[in-house]
N, C-alpha and C positions, 0 to 999 in steps of 0.2 A: 162710125156714127154720124149718120145725116147732117148737115150742115143746112140751116134756116137761114142765118145771118152771117155774114163777116164783118167786122169792125176794126177797125185800124187804127193807129197812130198815121200819122202824115209825116212829119218834118224826121229824117233819118230811117224812117221804116218803108216808106213809098217811094222818098225822095232821098237824095243823097244828102248825105250829113254833112260833108265839107263842100257844101256850096252857098253862095251869098244869095239873101232874100231871094231877089228879084230870078236867082237861077235856079231856086229850089220847083223842079216842075217834076213829071212823071216823064219817064222814057218813053218813045212813042211806042214801042211795043207793049207796055205796062199799061199804059192809059188805053189800049185797043183790049187788049185780055180782061181790066176790069171794068170796060163798059161791056164785054160779053157777059162777064158773071153778073152784071147788075141786072142781067133782063132775067135772069133765073134766083138768082137770090138777093136777099134784102144786102144793099150795101151801107155800112153807115161810117163816118169818120169821128175820132175823139180823139180832139188836139189840142195843144196850148195857143195855138196858131189862132189870130184872129178871124172872124168870117169873114169879113172882106178880103181879107188874103188867098182863101182856103177854097172857097165856093166857085171861082173860076177855074181853080186847078182841078176841080171833081165834079163837073156838072153831072155825071153818073151818078151819083151818090144821093139815095132815098133820104139821107137824112147826116147833119153836121152836129157835133155836140162842139164848141167852139169855146177859146178860150176857159181850156178844163170845165166845161159845164156852163158857164158865166152867158153865154149865149148861143142861143141853138136856132138850126132850121131846119124843119120838115113840109117839105113841098114849097109852097107860100109864103108858110107860117113861119114869122120869126118869135121866139119867145126868149123874155131877157130876164134874167135872173131879178128879183125885186132886192137883193142886196146891190145891185151897180147902177138902180134907177137913178137918174139924174150925176151931174158931178160931184167927185170924192177929191175934197180941197187936200187930205194928207197926202193921196196917192198922187197930185198934181204936184205936190209941191216936191214929194221925193223925185220924183223924173225931171222937175227942172233942176233941183241941184244935182243930181248924179248926171244931167246931160254938159251940166258946165264942166263937171270933173274929166268926162271920157274924152269930152272935146282937146281937154290938153292932154291925154294918153298918149300913151305908144303903141304900136304894134297892133293895130284893127280892133281896136276892141271898141266896140258900137252898142248903140241903144236900139231898142226897136220900142216903137209905142203902137197898144192895140187901142182900137177905140170901138163902141158898138155903132150899131146903126146908126143910131140919134146922135155922133160923132164926139161921147164922153170916154173919157180915158178909162179903161178898163183893167189892164195893166200894160205891163211893159217887160221887155227883156234885155237883159245886160250879156251879150254875146261875143264870143273873144273866138270862133269857129275857123276866122281865117287869119290867126295870129300865126307867126312862125313858130311861138314856143307858148305851147296850150297852159305849161304849168305857171310859168311865169305869168301869164296873162290871166289864168286863176289867181294866182296871189294879190295881182293888182284890183281884180274883182271884189277880194273878199272884203277891205272896208267898208265899199259900197253897200253891198249885201248886208252885211252889219248893222249900218245905216238905214238902213229898209227893216230891219229887226226892229231895230228901236224907235222908229216910227208905229210900231206896232200893224205891219202889212205882213204879210204871208209869202217865206220863199219860197221854192222848189227848186232845189238844186238836185245835182248826181256829181256821184264819186267822178265819174268818167267825160260825162257832155260838157262839151264847149260849150256851155251857156247855162241863165239863171233864171226864172220867171219870176218875178213880183205882182201879188195881187192883193187888192185889199181886204179879202177876205179869206178864211182856210177854204182852199178847192181840192178834190179828191179824184182822180180820174173814174176811179169806182162809180161813186154818184155821178160823174158824166154819163158813163155808160149806161147806167141803169134809165136815168132819165130818155136816155134816148131809146133805149130798148122799149121805155115805156110809150112814149111817145109815138114810135113809127108802128107798136104793137106785133112786135116779135115775140113769137110764143115756143119755138123750136131753139134749136141746140146753136149756139153762136161760137164761132171762132174770133180771136182775138188776134191783133198783129202787134206789136211793140219792140221798142228796142232800149228803154233806161228805166231806170227804177219807178217814175213816175207813171210807169205801166202796170206797176207792182197790183195796185187795188183791181185795178180789169183783170187783170189774167188771172187773179183769183174767184173771178166773176163768171169767167168764161167756159164754158164745156169743154174749148180747144183752145188751148193758149200757147201762143207761137213767140219767141224771142226771136229778134232779128240782129245779127252778129255784123260789125263794120270792118273794115280791116284792122282799127283800133282794140284793147282789150275790150270783150263783153264783160259787163258789172252783172254780179249776181242777180239772176233775175228770179221770179217767182211764178216762170213758166213752166208748162211741161213739156216743151218743147224748142228745138230751136234751128236757124236754118242760116246761113249766109247769105246777106244782102244780093250777091247774086244768084241765089239758089229761088228767089220769090217768084219769080216769071214760071220756073220749072215746078214749083208747088201748085200754083193757080190753074198750069197746066193739068197735072194728076188729079185734081181738085175736077175741074172739068171733066175729063174723060172718064173718071169715078161718079160722072151724076153727083156730083158734090156729098159721096158717100167717104167721108175721111179714113184712112188706114195708117195705123201705126207708121210704117214703114215710109211714109211721104214725107219724114222731117224725124229729125235727130234727137232722140230722148237727152230732156237739157240735165246733167248728171247734178248742176249745181240746186236743182229743185229740193 
């Protein structure tokens, strides 16, 4: 199948999952390969990370759907979802309350603030990836996430990922995928790369969907294929060599499909 575009999650898919925010960068080899790929097919990012964080890490991307689609950039154009125009008092209050509790917590439980271009809070992430014991840290985070839900906020979490994102409104990576595809003007087959359950809605929309597995257990994903994290550069090499004609033997069929 001829691939016209590659859309990808970032955190845990293109960058190492177990890395601090400031260290979540592409390997030099992967950066060179994706830069080359972007000269031949459309390359886009669909992520829960905020736009300010992500765009400097993927300057070769044709488009970015950040904060799960609440903020997008295509070329020089920035598109802010009307649901997050202006300050959100409920989200800000929840962030401040949880920040107080996290400052008292043990074992590297942190909070990541996500702002729009106009510096309004549009989401935040409770993160325990650097904790010594993910299970214990997840138990510590659970009442904080329950509090967010009780405030009417939308929580995106995973069975195995060591973080959870909190949004002021319901978001969906499938919707973010479609908005980016439409804004860029992609008409051919799209390959989508992701690593968590949050990517399932985008997997279902892509003609070729590939889940990326880390050292730890891979969740049950609704993707057609899977690869190990360290196999990503090899997959891209095969695509480049085949002139972006995807073949079944380039990845492993996902038995959990």
